[in-house]
RODO-2510 file (C-alpha; in nm, 4 decimals, decimal comma):
residues 463
     n   res          X          Y          Z
     1     x     0,0000     0,0000     0,0000
     2     x     0,1362     0,3398    -0,0978
     3     x     0,2649     0,5573     0,1868
     4     x     0,2182     0,9332     0,1895
     5     x     0,2834     1,2290     0,4182
     6     x    -0,0289     1,4226     0,5220
     7     x     0,0452     1,7935     0,5750
     8     x    -0,1053     1,8880     0,9125
     9     x    -0,1507     2,2462     0,7974
    10     x    -0,3273     2,2242     0,4611
    11     x    -0,4135     1,8485     0,4540
    12     x    -0,2311     1,8063     0,1205
    13     x    -0,1133     1,4486     0,0339
    14     x     0,2584     1,4392    -0,0439
    15     x     0,4906     1,1647    -0,1621
    16     x     0,6664     0,9767     0,1166
    17     x     1,0061     1,1241     0,0249
    18     x     0,8878     1,4859    -0,0015
    19     x     1,0840     1,7410     0,2012
    20     x     0,8269     2,0200     0,1597
    21     x     0,4465     2,0226     0,1206
    22     x     0,3311     2,0740    -0,2360
    23     x     0,0319     2,2720    -0,1124
    24     x     0,1704     2,5188     0,1404
    25     x     0,5473     2,4586     0,1278
    26     x     0,5594     2,3613     0,4927
    27     x     0,8700     2,1622     0,5949
    28     x     0,7750     1,7934     0,6321
    29     x     1,0929     1,6564     0,7849
    30     x     0,9212     1,5946     1,1210
    31     x     0,6027     1,4418     0,9754
    32     x     0,5439     1,0640     0,9745
    33     x     0,4293     0,8646     0,6744
    34     x     0,0918     0,6913     0,6744
    35     x    -0,1036     0,4905     0,4235
    36     x    -0,2999     0,6715     0,1546
    37     x    -0,6261     0,5211     0,2855
    38     x    -0,5567     0,6529     0,6363
    39     x    -0,4658     0,9935     0,4958
    40     x    -0,7822     1,0171     0,2838
    41     x    -0,9969     0,9110     0,5824
    42     x    -0,8324     1,1795     0,7940
    43     x    -0,9005     1,4400     0,5222
    44     x    -1,2669     1,3374     0,5067
    45     x    -1,3004     1,3698     0,8830
    46     x    -1,1403     1,7127     0,8758
    47     x    -1,3748     1,8277     0,5969
    48     x    -1,6796     1,6953     0,7838
    49     x    -1,5694     1,8724     1,1022
    50     x    -1,5173     2,2005     0,9200
    51     x    -1,8577     2,1654     0,7549
    52     x    -2,0189     2,1072     1,0956
    53     x    -1,8454     2,4103     1,2431
    54     x    -1,9585     2,6178     0,9455
    55     x    -2,3215     2,5076     0,9922
    56     x    -2,3045     2,5817     1,3650
    57     x    -2,1716     2,9307     1,2973
    58     x    -2,4397     3,0053     1,0391
    59     x    -2,7025     2,8643     1,2732
    60     x    -2,5851     3,0926     1,5537
    61     x    -2,5899     3,3920     1,3204
    62     x    -2,9414     3,2984     1,2128
    63     x    -3,0542     3,2625     1,5770
    64     x    -2,9002     3,5940     1,6858
    65     x    -3,1792     3,8160     1,5463
    66     x    -3,4367     3,5730     1,6840
    67     x    -3,2757     3,5966     2,0284
    68     x    -3,2629     3,9766     2,0029
    69     x    -3,6308     3,9919     1,9082
    70     x    -3,7180     3,7589     2,1953
    71     x    -3,5138     3,9746     2,4342
    72     x    -3,6891     4,2896     2,3151
    73     x    -4,0289     4,1206     2,3452
    74     x    -3,9416     4,0109     2,6987
    75     x    -3,8281     4,3684     2,7792
    76     x    -4,1744     4,4914     2,6897
    77     x    -4,3404     4,2100     2,8857
    78     x    -4,4725     4,0074     2,5940
    79     x    -4,4260     3,6848     2,7897
    80     x    -4,5644     3,8115     3,1204
    81     x    -4,8674     3,6439     3,2667
    82     x    -5,1231     3,8751     3,4291
    83     x    -5,1043     3,8694     3,8078
    84     x    -5,4169     3,7641     3,9969
    85     x    -5,6099     4,0522     4,1518
    86     x    -5,5273     4,1418     4,5135
    87     x    -5,7447     3,9927     4,7849
    88     x    -5,8853     4,3344     4,8842
    89     x    -5,9345     4,6796     4,7373
    90     x    -5,8297     4,8964     5,0330
    91     x    -5,6573     5,2290     4,9641
    92     x    -5,4997     5,5029     5,1758
    93     x    -5,7108     5,7746     5,0145
    94     x    -5,7572     6,0990     5,2045
    95     x    -6,1022     6,2178     5,2989
    96     x    -6,1694     6,5904     5,3580
    97     x    -6,0535     6,5712     5,7233
    98     x    -5,7953     6,2917     5,6915
    99     x    -5,4224     6,2547     5,6285
   100     x    -5,3843     5,8763     5,5848
   101     x    -5,0172     5,8463     5,4783
   102     x    -4,6873     6,0271     5,4345
   103     x    -4,7301     6,3337     5,2058
   104     x    -5,1057     6,2665     5,2266
   105     x    -5,1802     6,0683     4,9078
   106     x    -5,0246     5,8234     4,6582
   107     x    -4,9091     6,1016     4,4233
   108     x    -4,7389     6,2871     4,7149
   109     x    -4,9250     6,6147     4,6776
   110     x    -4,8428     6,7063     5,0427
   111     x    -5,1384     6,9451     5,0308
   112     x    -5,4711     6,9734     5,2116
   113     x    -5,7401     7,2077     5,0844
   114     x    -5,8906     7,3163     5,4166
   115     x    -6,1253     7,6085     5,4752
   116     x    -5,9341     7,7363     5,7776
   117     x    -5,5558     7,7690     5,7912
   118     x    -5,4073     7,6751     6,1345
   119     x    -5,3065     7,9753     6,3454
   120     x    -5,0361     7,8177     6,5627
   121     x    -5,2113     7,7837     6,9006
   122     x    -5,1187     7,4710     7,0972
   123     x    -5,4202     7,2516     7,1718
   124     x    -5,2438     6,9477     7,3167
   125     x    -4,9170     6,7601     7,3108
   126     x    -4,8133     6,3965     7,3532
   127     x    -4,4767     6,3418     7,5206
   128     x    -4,2383     6,0486     7,4851
   129     x    -3,8874     5,9876     7,6118
   130     x    -3,6993     5,9674     7,2804
   131     x    -3,6607     6,1864     6,9670
   132     x    -3,9295     6,1474     6,7006
   133     x    -3,8904     6,1848     6,3243
   134     x    -4,2068     6,0152     6,1984
   135     x    -4,5038     6,2119     6,0655
   136     x    -4,8417     6,0865     6,1878
   137     x    -5,1364     5,9568     5,9871
   138     x    -5,4843     6,0744     6,0888
   139     x    -5,8038     5,8954     5,9839
   140     x    -6,1566     5,9127     6,1281
   141     x    -6,0552     6,1066     6,4389
   142     x    -5,7629     5,8821     6,5307
   143     x    -5,3934     5,9563     6,4981
   144     x    -5,1366     5,6806     6,4291
   145     x    -4,7657     5,7381     6,4867
   146     x    -4,4324     5,5592     6,4957
   147     x    -4,2411     5,6644     6,8060
   148     x    -3,8740     5,6887     6,8937
   149     x    -3,9347     5,4917     7,2157
   150     x    -3,9892     5,1618     7,0308
   151     x    -4,3627     5,1583     6,9775
   152     x    -4,6443     5,2410     6,7413
   153     x    -4,9299     5,4284     6,9030
   154     x    -5,2884     5,5246     6,8296
   155     x    -5,4179     5,8460     6,9875
   156     x    -5,7440     6,0336     6,9985
   157     x    -5,6833     6,3094     6,7414
   158     x    -5,8891     6,5639     6,9418
   159     x    -5,7328     6,5116     7,2839
   160     x    -5,4071     6,3189     7,2400
   161     x    -5,5248     6,0423     7,4752
   162     x    -5,3593     5,7043     7,4170
   163     x    -5,5895     5,4401     7,2664
   164     x    -5,3421     5,1563     7,2098
   165     x    -4,9738     5,0921     7,1649
   166     x    -4,7812     4,8178     6,9852
   167     x    -4,4197     4,7571     7,0971
   168     x    -4,1470     4,6980     6,8375
   169     x    -3,7743     4,6210     6,8565
   170     x    -3,6384     4,9690     6,7837
   171     x    -3,7198     5,3341     6,7136
   172     x    -3,9684     5,3951     6,4315
   173     x    -3,8703     5,6641     6,1802
   174     x    -4,1075     5,5988     5,8907
   175     x    -4,4670     5,7189     5,8732
   176     x    -4,7685     5,4865     5,8774
   177     x    -5,0346     5,4426     5,6107
   178     x    -5,3945     5,3694     5,7081
   179     x    -5,6211     5,1776     5,4706
   180     x    -5,9349     4,9789     5,5449
   181     x    -5,9068     4,8302     5,8913
   182     x    -5,5253     4,8247     5,8932
   183     x    -5,2254     5,0395     5,9803
   184     x    -4,9129     4,9665     5,7729
   185     x    -4,5624     5,0801     5,8654
   186     x    -4,1970     5,0063     5,7842
   187     x    -3,9366     4,9507     6,0562
   188     x    -3,5645     5,0176     6,0887
   189     x    -3,4819     4,6470     6,0545
   190     x    -3,6536     4,6306     5,7129
   191     x    -3,9741     4,4674     5,8364
   192     x    -4,3171     4,5787     5,7138
   193     x    -4,5996     4,5476     5,9664
   194     x    -4,9760     4,5334     5,9298
   195     x    -5,1661     4,6141     6,2495
   196     x    -5,5374     4,6242     6,3158
   197     x    -5,6201     4,9931     6,3428
   198     x    -5,8709     4,9462     6,6292
   199     x    -5,6587     4,7258     6,8562
   200     x    -5,2959     4,7438     6,7360
   201     x    -5,2821     4,3634     6,7057
   202     x    -5,0335     4,2241     6,4514
   203     x    -5,2030     4,0950     6,1342
   204     x    -4,8940     4,0082     5,9314
   205     x    -4,5289     4,1036     5,8921
   206     x    -4,2935     4,0860     5,5943
   207     x    -3,9107     4,1061     5,6100
   208     x    -3,7777     4,2972     5,3095
   209     x    -3,4154     4,1934     5,3527
   210     x    -3,2913     4,5515     5,3875
   211     x    -3,1616     4,7459     5,6835
   212     x    -3,4689     4,9715     5,6788
   213     x    -3,8080     5,0063     5,5126
   214     x    -3,9589     5,3350     5,3947
   215     x    -4,3088     5,4743     5,4486
   216     x    -4,5646     5,2630     5,2595
   217     x    -4,8250     5,3592     5,0021
   218     x    -5,1463     5,1546     4,9837
   219     x    -5,3601     5,1699     4,6717
   220     x    -5,6313     4,9353     4,5428
   221     x    -5,5373     4,6476     4,7709
   222     x    -5,1619     4,6675     4,7071
   223     x    -4,8890     4,8024     4,9379
   224     x    -4,5838     4,9661     4,7783
   225     x    -4,2661     5,0157     4,9816
   226     x    -3,8936     5,0669     4,9279
   227     x    -3,6175     4,8944     5,1229
   228     x    -3,2522     4,9237     5,2100
   229     x    -3,1880     4,6130     4,9996
   230     x    -3,2479     4,8277     4,6897
   231     x    -3,5830     4,6734     4,6038
   232     x    -3,9225     4,8270     4,5476
   233     x    -4,1753     4,5765     4,6810
   234     x    -4,5446     4,5351     4,6114
   235     x    -4,7337     4,3281     4,8672
   236     x    -5,0923     4,2155     4,8916
   237     x    -5,2257     4,4511     5,1595
   238     x    -5,4505     4,1833     5,3036
   239     x    -5,1996     3,8960     5,3239
   240     x    -4,8495     4,0465     5,2958
   241     x    -4,7638     3,8192     5,0012
   242     x    -4,5210     3,9564     4,7396
   243     x    -4,6731     4,0371     4,4025
   244     x    -4,3602     4,1693     4,2313
   245     x    -4,0356     4,3430     4,3230
   246     x    -3,8080     4,5737     4,1262
   247     x    -3,4339     4,5760     4,1924
   248     x    -3,2268     4,8947     4,1815
   249     x    -2,8529     4,9325     4,2334
   250     x    -2,8702     5,1339     4,5555
   251     x    -3,0638     5,1699     4,8803
   252     x    -3,4187     5,2991     4,8389
   253     x    -3,4592     5,5591     5,1123
   254     x    -3,7431     5,7540     4,9479
   255     x    -4,1116     5,6715     4,9410
   256     x    -4,2726     5,5694     4,6106
   257     x    -4,5234     5,7939     4,4320
   258     x    -4,8006     5,6214     4,2376
   259     x    -5,0675     5,7070     3,9818
   260     x    -5,2914     5,4835     3,7712
   261     x    -5,0074     5,3716     3,5434
   262     x    -4,6669     5,3916     3,7082
   263     x    -4,4662     5,3835     4,0285
   264     x    -4,1888     5,6437     4,0618
   265     x    -3,9155     5,5954     4,3203
   266     x    -3,5713     5,7453     4,3843
   267     x    -3,2807     5,5155     4,4620
   268     x    -2,9363     5,5955     4,5954
   269     x    -2,7987     5,4584     4,2681
   270     x    -2,8654     5,8178     4,1460
   271     x    -3,1662     5,7301     3,9315
   272     x    -3,5346     5,8066     3,9333
   273     x    -3,6937     5,4731     3,8459
   274     x    -4,0278     5,4784     3,6657
   275     x    -4,1819     5,1323     3,6816
   276     x    -4,4953     4,9852     3,5278
   277     x    -4,7521     4,9584     3,8052
   278     x    -4,9025     4,6303     3,6840
   279     x    -4,5922     4,4295     3,5946
   280     x    -4,3010     4,5847     3,7843
   281     x    -4,1041     4,6286     3,4608
   282     x    -3,8872     4,9314     3,3965
   283     x    -4,0291     5,2030     3,1769
   284     x    -3,7598     5,4648     3,2263
   285     x    -3,4739     5,5416     3,4608
   286     x    -3,3721     5,9051     3,4701
   287     x    -3,0317     6,0097     3,6038
   288     x    -3,0917     6,2473     3,8954
   289     x    -2,7525     6,2132     4,0675
   290     x    -2,8243     6,4106     4,3878
   291     x    -3,2040     6,3959     4,4243
   292     x    -3,3382     6,3675     4,7784
   293     x    -3,6707     6,3068     4,9429
   294     x    -3,9474     6,1493     4,7380
   295     x    -4,0782     6,2275     4,3896
   296     x    -4,4162     6,3941     4,3411
   297     x    -4,6599     6,3132     4,0601
   298     x    -4,8987     6,5525     3,8927
   299     x    -5,0510     6,5242     3,5471
   300     x    -4,7949     6,4088     3,2912
   301     x    -4,4853     6,4809     3,4992
   302     x    -4,2795     6,3490     3,7901
   303     x    -4,1100     6,6244     3,9910
   304     x    -3,7800     6,5867     4,1770
   305     x    -3,5568     6,8236     4,3768
   306     x    -3,1866     6,7644     4,4361
   307     x    -2,8934     6,8707     4,6507
   308     x    -2,7493     7,0888     4,3747
   309     x    -3,0613     7,3072     4,3684
   310     x    -3,2069     7,1542     4,0513
   311     x    -3,5814     7,1027     4,0249
   312     x    -3,6767     6,8784     3,7332
   313     x    -4,0013     6,7768     3,5657
   314     x    -3,9815     6,4377     3,3909
   315     x    -4,2446     6,3051     3,1511
   316     x    -4,3435     5,9663     3,2945
   317     x    -4,5065     5,8634     2,9655
   318     x    -4,1655     5,8245     2,8011
   319     x    -4,0234     5,4742     2,7678
   320     x    -3,6633     5,3707     2,7373
   321     x    -3,6088     5,1339     2,4428
   322     x    -3,3431     4,8620     2,4225
   323     x    -2,9943     4,9907     2,3328
   324     x    -3,1177     5,3522     2,3584
   325     x    -2,8633     5,4407     2,6260
   326     x    -2,5846     5,2944     2,4124
   327     x    -2,6914     5,5117     2,1200
   328     x    -2,7049     5,8217     2,3413
   329     x    -2,3578     5,7432     2,4798
   330     x    -2,2220     5,7190     2,1258
   331     x    -2,3846     6,0499     2,0288
   332     x    -2,2449     6,2109     2,3438
   333     x    -1,8942     6,1062     2,2387
   334     x    -1,9528     6,2570     1,8944
   335     x    -2,0710     6,5794     2,0607
   336     x    -1,7642     6,5827     2,2872
   337     x    -1,5389     6,5590     1,9797
   338     x    -1,7303     6,8309     1,7977
   339     x    -1,8993     6,6021     1,5449
   340     x    -2,2473     6,6968     1,6748
   341     x    -2,3634     7,0507     1,7471
   342     x    -2,5980     6,9692     2,0362
   343     x    -2,5692     6,7353     2,3328
   344     x    -2,8343     6,4619     2,3077
   345     x    -3,1144     6,5431     2,5598
   346     x    -3,1945     6,3164     2,8520
   347     x    -3,4958     6,0997     2,7751
   348     x    -3,8072     6,2243     2,9512
   349     x    -3,6846     6,5680     3,0635
   350     x    -3,9655     6,8241     3,0301
   351     x    -3,7823     7,1100     3,2033
   352     x    -3,5287     7,1761     3,4748
   353     x    -3,4506     7,4895     3,6726
   354     x    -3,1949     7,5947     3,9314
   355     x    -3,2530     7,7610     4,2663
   356     x    -2,9743     7,8457     4,5136
   357     x    -2,9246     7,5930     4,7901
   358     x    -2,9377     7,2220     4,8652
   359     x    -3,3002     7,1117     4,8307
   360     x    -3,3904     6,8853     5,1195
   361     x    -3,7044     6,6940     5,0323
   362     x    -4,0057     6,6409     4,8110
   363     x    -4,1599     6,9284     4,6162
   364     x    -4,5211     7,0296     4,6765
   365     x    -4,7183     7,0428     4,3516
   366     x    -5,0387     7,2440     4,2999
   367     x    -5,2294     7,3434     3,9875
   368     x    -5,0155     7,6556     3,9424
   369     x    -4,7042     7,6232     4,1571
   370     x    -4,4302     7,4082     4,3037
   371     x    -4,2925     7,4720     4,6510
   372     x    -3,9442     7,3515     4,7447
   373     x    -3,7242     7,4083     5,0502
   374     x    -3,3476     7,4210     5,0856
   375     x    -3,1292     7,3112     5,3755
   376     x    -3,0029     7,6684     5,4026
   377     x    -3,3453     7,7880     5,5213
   378     x    -3,5197     7,9082     5,2051
   379     x    -3,8615     7,8232     5,0662
   380     x    -3,9177     7,8835     4,6946
   381     x    -4,2431     7,9079     4,5001
   382     x    -4,1953     7,8139     4,1331
   383     x    -4,4232     7,8192     3,8322
   384     x    -4,5426     7,4668     3,7669
   385     x    -4,5090     7,4804     3,3882
   386     x    -4,1748     7,6624     3,3675
   387     x    -3,9959     7,6471     3,7030
   388     x    -3,9633     8,0275     3,7187
   389     x    -3,9220     8,1589     4,0749
   390     x    -4,2261     8,3572     4,1935
   391     x    -4,1224     8,4285     4,5530
   392     x    -3,8619     8,3332     4,8127
   393     x    -3,8949     8,3067     5,1910
   394     x    -3,5826     8,3323     5,4094
   395     x    -3,6074     8,1657     5,7528
   396     x    -3,3775     8,2124     6,0494
   397     x    -3,2793     7,8447     6,0652
   398     x    -3,1941     7,5440     5,8506
   399     x    -3,4544     7,3019     5,7193
   400     x    -3,4452     6,9252     5,7684
   401     x    -3,7653     6,7938     5,6129
   402     x    -4,0365     6,8461     5,3549
   403     x    -4,2873     7,1295     5,3642
   404     x    -4,6652     7,0944     5,3667
   405     x    -4,9323     7,3087     5,1996
   406     x    -5,2375     7,3514     5,4214
   407     x    -5,5069     7,5947     5,3189
   408     x    -5,3336     7,9264     5,2475
   409     x    -5,0097     7,8391     5,4266
   410     x    -4,6868     7,6499     5,3638
   411     x    -4,5620     7,4869     5,6852
   412     x    -4,2091     7,3659     5,7573
   413     x    -3,9900     7,3071     6,0643
   414     x    -3,6232     7,3940     6,1086
   415     x    -3,3146     7,2662     6,2886
   416     x    -3,3572     7,5107     6,5776
   417     x    -3,7080     7,3900     6,6657
   418     x    -3,9160     7,6567     6,4920
   419     x    -4,2237     7,5708     6,2881
   420     x    -4,2879     7,8365     6,0208
   421     x    -4,6191     7,9252     5,8581
   422     x    -4,5648     8,1085     5,5266
   423     x    -4,8260     8,2578     5,2955
   424     x    -4,8580     8,0332     4,9897
   425     x    -4,9472     8,3343     4,7712
   426     x    -4,6891     8,5926     4,8764
   427     x    -4,4153     8,4143     5,0730
   428     x    -4,4673     8,6369     5,3784
   429     x    -4,4380     8,4861     5,7240
   430     x    -4,7783     8,4288     5,8875
   431     x    -4,6596     8,3020     6,2267
   432     x    -4,4056     8,0773     6,3947
   433     x    -4,4221     7,8230     6,6778
   434     x    -4,1197     7,7430     6,8973
   435     x    -4,0395     7,3946     7,0305
   436     x    -3,7480     7,2680     7,2338
   437     x    -3,5634     7,0674     6,9672
   438     x    -3,5054     7,0285     6,5900
   439     x    -3,8094     6,9464     6,3779
   440     x    -3,7331     6,6652     6,1344
   441     x    -4,0875     6,5592     6,0529
   442     x    -4,3287     6,6862     5,7897
   443     x    -4,6377     6,8623     5,9346
   444     x    -4,9770     6,7109     5,8553
   445     x    -5,3256     6,8612     5,8696
   446     x    -5,6378     6,6659     5,9647
   447     x    -5,9340     6,6820     6,1958
   448     x    -5,9080     7,0634     6,1939
   449     x    -5,5597     7,0579     6,3510
   450     x    -5,1936     7,0716     6,2490
   451     x    -4,9731     6,7880     6,3812
   452     x    -4,5944     6,7510     6,3838
   453     x    -4,3216     6,5852     6,5906
   454     x    -3,9801     6,7044     6,7030
   455     x    -3,6590     6,5634     6,8448
   456     x    -3,7655     6,6542     7,1981
   457     x    -3,9895     6,3447     7,1775
   458     x    -4,3121     6,5445     7,1552
   459     x    -4,6045     6,5327     6,9178
   460     x    -4,7675     6,8773     6,8907
   461     x    -5,1279     6,9479     6,7888
   462     x    -5,1910     7,3109     6,6851
   463     x    -5,5148     7,4856     6,5935
***
C-alpha cells in the first residue's frame, strides 16, 4: 500500500520522500508517513468537522436576530402572565378631614385644601422619652404614629389620649399608612408590619431583607414600599404576600409615588426609576444624581428636587427602548469631539430649573405652583409649567424635612425647633411656633388641627 505524508496544515497528500508540502510549502521533515487510505480518511473527517463548524456558525448567526427579538419582546413584557387581583381593594385615600399616609396621598401632593388655615395655638401635646422623626397619619378622628421609644401608638386626634400601643424592637422613623381596617408601617430592621387599626394587634409582617423600610403607600389592595436592599416591593395589603419586586442598584430611602399607570421611586444609585404599576417592569430610569426626598406626581410629569438646587419635571409617559442608552452614549462622544452641534437630551426631561441651595425633600405640587425648601433655610415658590421663581422666603434656621401646603399656608420646621407658617401666595411669614428641639418631621393637617413631631420626643397638635 502506498505511503504518503499528510500535511497537518493544509491536509495536502505528499509523496513519502517529499521534504516540503506541495500545497503550502511547509517543511515535512518531522512528519510521519501513513497509508494513503488513512490519509484520505483523515481528510474526510477534517472536511466533515469544518462543515459542521460552518453550519453551527451560520445557525448561531441565524438565531441571533431571533434571540434579540425575543429579548426585546421580553423587555416589553410580551411573555408576562397577568397577576391575579389582590385579595382586597383597600386604599390610603384621604377624605376631607384625613391625612392617611406620608405626604397625604399616593401622588405625594403634600397638600390639604382646608377652609381654615391653622393659626399656631397649641391645643395638646403627647410626650415620649426619645426623639421622634415620623409624621403621623390621621383617619376618622384617630392619629397613628411611629415613636422613637420603640412603639407604634394610636391616639385620639382631638385630645391626644392614648388608645393603644404596639411595641417593636427599635425606634420607628417611617410614617404609617392607614387603609381599610389596617395600619401599615416600615421599621428600621426592614420589616413591614400590618396592624389592626382598632386594637394594634399584629395581622402580618414581611421582612424585606434591607436594613430599613420606607413609608408605605397603599392603593387598590396593594402596598408599595422601598427597602434598604435596593428593592421596590409590592405586597398584597390583606396577606403580605409579594406580588412583584423591582431591583435597583442602591438603597431605596425615598417613598414611592403612584398614579394609575406607574410607580416612581428614587434610589441611591442616582436614578429616578419609573416602573410599570401592573408588571413591575422598567419604563424609564432618569439620572438624577443628587435627588433627595421622594418624587411627586402631577398630570404628565414626575417632579424631583436635588442637593445641587435643581428642580426637574420628567415626563413619565416616556419609555426607554433597548440599546437607547448605548446610542445616546455614542452620540455624546460625537458631541464631545465636535462632530455633533448639540448634546443629546436626557430621555423624559420636560424642564429643569436651578434655585440656590441644597433642596432637602419632596416638592409640593399644585395646579399653578411648586414649593421647594433648601437646607439653608429658604422656601421657593416656582411656576409649575416653567420652574420660574415667583417668591422666596428666608427663615432664620436650617430646614431638615419636607414642607406641607395647608389651606393658604406652607408649613415647615427647622433645625432650631421653629415651625414656620408662610403665605402660599406671597411668601410672607404668617406666624411661627417654637419647640425645644429640631423638627425633622413633615407637618400634617387633619381633623381641623396641624400635627408635627420634634426631636424633643413630643407630638404637637396646633389649631
